[in-house]
KOLMARRO-811537 format. One line per field, with one value per residue: x, y, z of N, C-alpha, C, O in turn; residue number from 1. Coordinates in Angstrom, 2 decimals. Layout:
N
nX (X  ...);
nY (Y  ...);
nZ (Z  ...);
caX (X  ...);
caY (Y  ...);
caZ (Z  ...);
cX (X  ...);
cY (Y  ...);
cZ (Z  ...);
oX (X  ...);
oY (Y  ...);
oZ (Z  ...);
resi (NUM  ...);
***
This chain:
132
nX (112.92  111.92  108.66  107.22  106.62  104.70  106.33  108.95  108.99  108.86  111.27  113.15  112.44  113.20  115.89  116.23  117.13  116.61  114.92  114.86  112.88  110.58  107.99  109.29  108.16  106.76  108.13  111.20  114.64  116.25  119.24  120.38  119.67  117.09  113.64  111.32  108.16  106.50  103.90  103.83  105.00  106.06  104.76  105.05  104.07  104.22  106.28  107.51  107.50  108.74  111.01  112.19  115.53  118.10  121.21  123.69  123.28  120.45  120.19  122.85  123.76  122.13  123.18  125.52  124.69  123.72  121.78  118.28  117.35  119.67  120.34  118.24  118.81  118.59  120.77  121.52  119.59  117.79  115.90  114.91  114.14  111.92  112.73  115.47  116.15  115.51  117.37  119.73  119.86  121.58  123.98  126.98  129.81  129.56  127.04  124.26  122.41  119.25  117.45  117.17  116.52  115.09  114.50  111.22  110.57  111.41  114.01  115.35  118.58  120.99  123.66  126.72  127.09  128.57  128.47  128.84  131.89  131.57  129.16  129.88  131.79  130.18  128.57  130.52  131.31  128.90  128.57  130.90  131.55  131.05  132.66  132.68);
nY (-143.34  -146.29  -147.68  -146.16  -147.82  -148.51  -149.95  -149.36  -146.60  -146.59  -147.93  -146.09  -143.87  -144.83  -144.38  -141.82  -139.32  -139.95  -138.19  -138.13  -136.72  -136.82  -138.80  -141.50  -142.71  -140.74  -138.26  -137.05  -136.16  -134.97  -135.64  -133.18  -131.98  -131.00  -130.85  -133.46  -134.88  -137.93  -138.30  -136.27  -136.94  -136.30  -133.85  -130.76  -128.41  -128.24  -127.25  -129.36  -131.41  -134.20  -136.07  -138.86  -139.12  -139.66  -140.45  -140.57  -138.98  -139.82  -139.09  -138.82  -141.42  -142.81  -141.82  -143.21  -145.65  -147.30  -149.87  -149.46  -150.77  -150.97  -148.28  -147.49  -148.79  -149.38  -148.47  -146.22  -144.40  -141.91  -140.06  -136.75  -133.43  -131.74  -129.24  -129.23  -131.36  -130.28  -128.14  -129.56  -130.85  -132.23  -132.71  -134.07  -135.22  -132.97  -130.70  -128.38  -127.29  -126.15  -125.69  -126.08  -127.58  -125.52  -125.09  -126.10  -125.88  -125.44  -123.50  -121.10  -121.79  -121.66  -123.58  -125.28  -128.76  -132.00  -135.33  -137.83  -139.65  -142.43  -143.07  -142.31  -144.28  -146.57  -145.96  -145.81  -148.50  -149.72  -148.80  -149.52  -150.74  -148.91  -146.71  -144.18);
nZ (-21.17  -19.62  -18.93  -16.10  -13.41  -10.41  -8.71  -9.66  -9.22  -6.41  -5.79  -6.73  -5.18  -2.67  -2.71  -1.99  0.47  3.85  6.39  9.78  11.13  9.72  8.10  6.44  4.23  3.00  2.91  1.75  1.02  -1.90  -3.90  -3.99  -1.72  -1.50  -0.51  -1.18  -1.94  -1.73  -2.86  -4.69  -7.06  -10.33  -10.45  -11.53  -10.70  -8.03  -5.28  -4.12  -5.86  -7.75  -9.85  -11.80  -12.16  -14.53  -13.61  -15.04  -17.96  -19.95  -22.68  -23.54  -23.20  -24.99  -27.34  -27.38  -28.02  -25.99  -24.58  -23.72  -21.38  -19.88  -19.61  -17.97  -15.64  -12.16  -10.70  -12.07  -11.61  -9.74  -7.27  -7.96  -7.08  -9.17  -10.11  -9.65  -11.29  -13.76  -13.91  -13.80  -16.23  -18.97  -17.74  -16.32  -14.53  -12.97  -12.12  -12.21  -9.47  -8.33  -6.20  -2.60  0.62  3.12  6.20  6.57  3.93  0.42  -1.00  -3.34  -4.41  -6.16  -7.30  -8.07  -8.16  -7.58  -8.67  -6.27  -5.45  -4.95  -6.26  -8.86  -9.38  -9.42  -11.63  -13.65  -13.72  -14.46  -17.07  -18.38  -20.80  -22.75  -23.23  -21.62);
caX (112.72  110.90  107.45  107.41  105.67  104.70  107.50  110.13  108.88  109.22  112.70  113.88  112.12  113.98  117.25  116.24  117.67  115.61  115.04  114.13  111.78  109.43  107.69  110.14  107.37  106.09  109.01  112.63  115.42  116.95  120.70  120.77  119.22  115.76  112.52  110.42  107.04  106.18  102.65  103.99  105.76  105.66  104.02  105.92  103.40  104.50  107.68  108.01  107.38  110.00  111.08  113.27  116.69  119.18  122.42  124.40  122.13  119.88  120.48  124.25  123.88  121.51  124.15  126.55  123.99  123.49  120.39  117.41  117.29  120.90  120.19  117.26  119.23  118.34  121.99  121.62  118.39  117.63  114.83  115.34  113.14  111.80  113.50  116.88  116.29  115.49  118.63  120.81  119.87  122.37  125.33  127.54  129.41  129.24  125.74  123.69  121.23  118.51  116.78  117.50  115.65  115.31  113.45  110.25  110.25  112.56  114.28  116.34  119.98  121.72  125.05  127.23  127.33  129.23  128.06  129.88  132.82  131.02  128.17  130.62  132.41  129.10  128.18  131.61  131.25  127.68  128.71  132.30  131.68  130.57  133.63  132.13);
caY (-144.07  -147.33  -147.35  -145.93  -148.59  -148.17  -150.59  -148.57  -145.33  -146.85  -148.24  -144.83  -143.10  -145.37  -143.88  -140.47  -139.18  -139.97  -137.24  -138.80  -135.90  -137.00  -140.18  -141.79  -143.12  -139.56  -137.10  -137.33  -135.13  -135.45  -135.58  -131.77  -131.51  -130.40  -131.69  -134.07  -135.61  -139.09  -138.10  -135.19  -137.43  -135.78  -132.60  -129.60  -127.24  -128.29  -127.05  -130.63  -132.39  -134.86  -136.88  -139.85  -138.60  -140.54  -139.83  -140.34  -138.59  -140.74  -138.67  -139.13  -142.88  -143.21  -141.48  -144.25  -146.90  -148.13  -150.37  -148.76  -151.43  -150.61  -146.86  -147.40  -149.60  -148.66  -147.79  -144.97  -143.61  -141.33  -139.07  -135.35  -132.40  -131.42  -128.03  -129.65  -132.19  -129.36  -127.39  -130.52  -131.06  -133.38  -132.55  -135.15  -135.41  -131.67  -130.23  -127.23  -127.50  -124.90  -125.51  -126.96  -127.42  -124.39  -125.37  -127.06  -125.57  -125.34  -122.14  -121.00  -121.87  -122.15  -123.93  -126.44  -129.95  -133.08  -136.68  -138.31  -140.63  -143.78  -143.20  -142.28  -145.60  -147.47  -145.58  -146.23  -149.95  -150.05  -148.46  -149.70  -151.21  -147.87  -145.62  -142.92);
caZ (-19.94  -19.70  -18.18  -14.67  -12.62  -8.98  -8.11  -10.02  -8.50  -5.02  -5.73  -6.89  -3.97  -1.56  -2.82  -1.42  1.82  4.92  7.50  10.87  11.63  8.85  7.70  5.28  3.06  2.44  2.78  1.64  0.34  -3.08  -3.82  -3.88  -0.41  -1.59  -0.09  -2.16  -1.33  -2.56  -3.58  -5.67  -8.21  -11.63  -10.33  -11.70  -10.09  -6.60  -4.91  -3.61  -6.92  -8.07  -11.06  -11.82  -12.88  -14.96  -13.10  -16.29  -18.78  -20.92  -24.06  -23.84  -23.31  -26.26  -28.38  -27.36  -28.37  -24.80  -24.56  -22.78  -20.07  -19.17  -19.27  -16.89  -14.49  -10.90  -10.26  -12.80  -11.33  -8.40  -7.22  -7.88  -7.17  -10.60  -10.42  -9.73  -12.49  -14.88  -13.97  -14.04  -17.67  -19.41  -17.19  -15.48  -13.14  -12.36  -12.59  -11.53  -8.64  -8.26  -4.91  -1.48  1.78  4.02  7.16  6.04  2.54  -0.47  -1.45  -4.41  -3.96  -7.32  -7.02  -8.79  -7.36  -8.30  -8.28  -5.37  -6.01  -4.88  -7.34  -10.13  -9.55  -9.82  -13.00  -14.54  -13.85  -15.19  -18.49  -18.75  -22.18  -23.66  -23.33  -21.12);
cX (111.66  109.69  107.76  106.29  105.70  105.93  108.78  110.13  109.30  110.71  113.54  113.66  113.00  115.45  117.37  116.74  116.54  115.94  114.22  112.97  110.48  109.21  108.42  109.36  106.67  107.04  110.46  113.32  116.08  118.47  121.22  120.34  117.86  114.69  111.76  109.35  106.63  104.96  102.73  104.84  105.19  104.94  104.96  105.27  103.71  105.97  108.32  107.87  108.75  109.85  112.19  114.36  117.60  120.48  123.38  123.31  121.74  120.26  121.91  124.45  123.26  122.45  125.28  125.97  123.85  122.03  119.57  117.36  118.55  120.84  119.31  117.59  119.08  119.59  122.19  120.43  118.39  116.48  115.44  114.11  113.10  112.63  114.99  117.12  116.34  116.82  119.83  120.98  120.65  123.81  125.71  129.05  129.11  127.94  125.25  122.45  120.56  117.90  117.33  116.55  116.10  114.20  112.52  109.80  111.54  112.75  115.33  117.73  120.80  123.19  125.43  127.50  128.04  128.70  129.18  130.68  132.28  130.03  128.87  131.27  131.37  128.69  129.25  131.59  130.04  127.84  130.13  132.52  131.33  131.44  133.07  133.17);
cY (-145.11  -146.90  -147.20  -146.65  -148.11  -148.75  -149.79  -147.25  -145.51  -147.16  -146.97  -143.96  -143.54  -144.96  -142.44  -140.48  -139.09  -138.89  -137.82  -137.99  -136.11  -138.48  -140.48  -142.23  -141.93  -138.40  -137.57  -136.08  -135.77  -135.29  -134.16  -131.17  -130.83  -131.39  -132.21  -134.84  -136.73  -138.85  -137.00  -135.63  -136.87  -134.45  -131.40  -128.31  -127.16  -128.02  -128.34  -131.76  -132.97  -135.72  -137.91  -139.32  -139.74  -139.85  -139.54  -140.13  -139.59  -140.36  -138.98  -140.63  -143.40  -142.92  -142.49  -145.63  -147.86  -148.58  -149.69  -149.44  -151.16  -149.14  -146.70  -148.29  -148.77  -147.94  -146.45  -144.04  -143.09  -140.34  -137.66  -134.46  -131.95  -130.21  -128.35  -130.53  -131.31  -128.62  -128.30  -130.76  -132.32  -133.31  -133.72  -135.08  -134.10  -131.18  -129.09  -127.65  -126.14  -124.63  -126.47  -126.66  -126.23  -124.47  -126.41  -126.74  -125.59  -123.89  -122.17  -120.97  -122.45  -122.37  -125.12  -127.56  -130.97  -134.42  -137.27  -139.47  -142.05  -144.02  -143.17  -143.63  -146.61  -147.22  -146.03  -147.74  -150.38  -149.85  -148.64  -150.12  -150.13  -146.62  -144.27  -141.83);
cZ (-20.17  -18.89  -16.69  -13.93  -11.18  -8.30  -8.41  -9.27  -7.03  -4.87  -5.84  -5.66  -2.81  -1.61  -2.31  0.01  2.85  5.94  8.65  11.45  10.84  8.52  6.40  4.05  2.40  2.14  2.73  1.10  -0.87  -2.90  -3.69  -2.54  -0.43  -1.12  -1.29  -1.39  -2.28  -3.44  -4.64  -6.88  -9.51  -11.61  -10.37  -11.20  -8.60  -6.32  -4.39  -4.63  -7.27  -9.32  -10.90  -12.73  -13.30  -14.53  -14.25  -17.32  -19.87  -22.35  -24.46  -24.01  -24.59  -27.42  -28.47  -27.62  -27.19  -24.82  -23.45  -21.42  -19.24  -18.74  -18.04  -15.70  -13.22  -10.39  -10.96  -12.55  -9.90  -8.44  -7.14  -7.91  -8.62  -10.99  -10.53  -10.95  -13.74  -15.02  -14.22  -15.53  -18.02  -18.90  -16.28  -15.60  -12.40  -12.97  -11.72  -10.76  -8.43  -6.89  -3.86  -0.33  2.61  5.05  6.58  4.61  1.71  -0.86  -2.55  -3.83  -5.10  -6.96  -7.87  -7.80  -8.23  -7.76  -7.43  -5.97  -6.01  -6.02  -8.69  -10.41  -10.02  -11.27  -13.99  -14.76  -14.69  -16.70  -19.01  -20.19  -23.22  -23.71  -22.88  -21.11);
oX (110.65  109.71  108.47  105.16  106.62  106.50  109.59  111.16  110.02  111.34  114.52  114.62  113.49  116.18  118.47  116.76  115.63  117.10  113.01  112.16  109.42  110.12  108.21  109.88  106.06  106.79  110.90  112.68  116.43  118.92  122.37  120.60  117.51  114.82  111.57  109.61  106.44  104.98  101.79  105.34  103.99  104.54  105.60  105.87  103.48  106.84  109.54  108.09  109.78  108.75  113.01  114.15  117.85  120.80  123.84  122.49  122.58  120.62  122.17  125.23  123.79  122.51  125.94  126.64  123.86  121.13  120.09  117.33  118.47  121.24  119.59  116.73  119.41  119.48  122.96  120.30  118.93  116.11  116.36  113.17  114.15  113.19  115.69  118.18  117.11  117.35  120.83  122.10  120.42  124.73  124.87  129.54  128.49  127.75  125.78  121.55  121.23  117.83  117.89  115.88  117.28  113.10  112.96  108.79  112.63  111.79  116.08  118.03  121.25  123.85  124.58  128.07  128.11  128.52  130.35  130.22  132.50  130.07  128.50  131.30  131.64  128.50  128.94  131.84  130.15  127.32  130.53  133.58  131.32  131.00  132.99  132.88);
oY (-144.87  -145.85  -148.02  -146.16  -147.40  -148.13  -149.56  -146.83  -144.67  -146.70  -146.80  -143.37  -142.70  -145.19  -141.91  -141.52  -138.27  -138.70  -137.98  -138.54  -135.64  -139.30  -139.82  -142.14  -142.09  -137.63  -138.38  -135.09  -136.95  -134.85  -133.95  -130.00  -130.15  -132.60  -131.51  -135.39  -136.51  -139.15  -136.83  -134.78  -136.95  -133.96  -131.06  -127.24  -126.13  -128.51  -128.41  -132.93  -132.32  -136.04  -137.83  -139.09  -140.67  -138.77  -138.41  -141.02  -140.12  -141.23  -139.37  -141.07  -144.32  -143.70  -142.60  -146.65  -149.08  -147.77  -149.38  -148.75  -151.12  -148.80  -145.88  -148.52  -147.59  -146.91  -145.62  -143.01  -143.71  -139.84  -137.42  -134.70  -131.79  -130.17  -127.80  -130.44  -131.58  -128.48  -127.86  -130.87  -133.37  -133.80  -134.28  -134.90  -134.12  -131.23  -128.85  -128.28  -125.11  -123.48  -127.52  -125.62  -125.96  -123.99  -127.48  -127.26  -125.74  -123.14  -123.13  -120.24  -123.60  -121.49  -125.88  -127.33  -130.84  -134.59  -137.22  -140.17  -142.80  -145.07  -143.92  -144.08  -147.42  -148.15  -146.57  -148.20  -151.27  -150.63  -147.98  -149.86  -150.40  -145.57  -143.33  -140.70);
oZ (-20.83  -18.24  -16.11  -13.83  -10.78  -7.40  -7.51  -8.74  -6.49  -3.92  -5.12  -5.15  -2.05  -0.65  -2.20  0.67  2.72  6.32  8.51  12.19  11.25  8.66  5.39  2.94  1.34  1.21  3.55  0.76  -0.86  -1.84  -3.32  -2.26  0.54  -1.31  -2.28  -0.32  -3.47  -4.63  -5.42  -7.62  -9.76  -12.66  -9.37  -11.27  -7.97  -7.05  -4.24  -4.31  -7.10  -9.76  -9.99  -13.92  -12.53  -15.03  -14.42  -17.54  -20.60  -23.14  -25.60  -24.86  -25.22  -28.37  -29.51  -27.47  -27.36  -25.05  -22.38  -20.40  -18.01  -17.63  -17.17  -14.85  -13.21  -9.72  -10.48  -13.21  -8.99  -9.50  -6.36  -8.66  -9.25  -12.09  -11.38  -11.58  -14.66  -16.12  -14.78  -16.03  -17.43  -19.55  -15.57  -16.71  -11.34  -14.19  -10.63  -11.31  -8.37  -6.45  -4.19  -0.31  2.79  4.81  6.15  4.14  2.26  -1.03  -2.69  -2.89  -5.04  -6.41  -8.32  -6.73  -9.45  -6.56  -7.83  -6.87  -6.96  -6.67  -9.59  -11.56  -10.91  -12.04  -15.05  -15.87  -15.53  -17.50  -19.97  -20.76  -24.42  -24.18  -23.68  -20.72);
resi (1  2  3  4  5  6  7  8  9  10  11  12  13  14  15  16  17  18  19  20  21  22  23  24  25  26  27  28  29  30  31  32  33  34  35  36  37  38  39  40  41  42  43  44  45  46  47  48  49  50  51  52  53  54  55  56  57  58  59  60  61  62  63  64  65  66  67  68  69  70  71  72  73  74  75  76  77  78  79  80  81  82  83  84  85  86  87  88  89  90  91  92  93  94  95  96  97  98  99  100  101  102  103  104  105  106  107  108  109  110  111  112  113  114  115  116  117  118  119  120  121  122  123  124  125  126  127  128  129  130  131  132);
***
């Protein structure tokens, strides 16, 4: 991953799901439905910590000789609770999620999810020259 600037962090954060009950600049949900807190970026000690996920895994793209700037394109990035990012690993489009929101906290809820069709279409277009 290229350097994570404040601007990149904010762009990725803005792809999280807004819950109208909370301040959108501080609280969101990831693609798996887990709570994340903006100020907990990179904090694996927090149940609300989050990381920047490569939707189509970085390691697989590097194996296809995709340039890093293309790998790190905002269309291939999203915020994920660190626990969900860890369980997702290098899987795509079906992946394992570990936690989801339960009231005002996250609880264990292991399940398989799939990247939605709209995002898969965007990813396929982004990497069309690399035989995904």
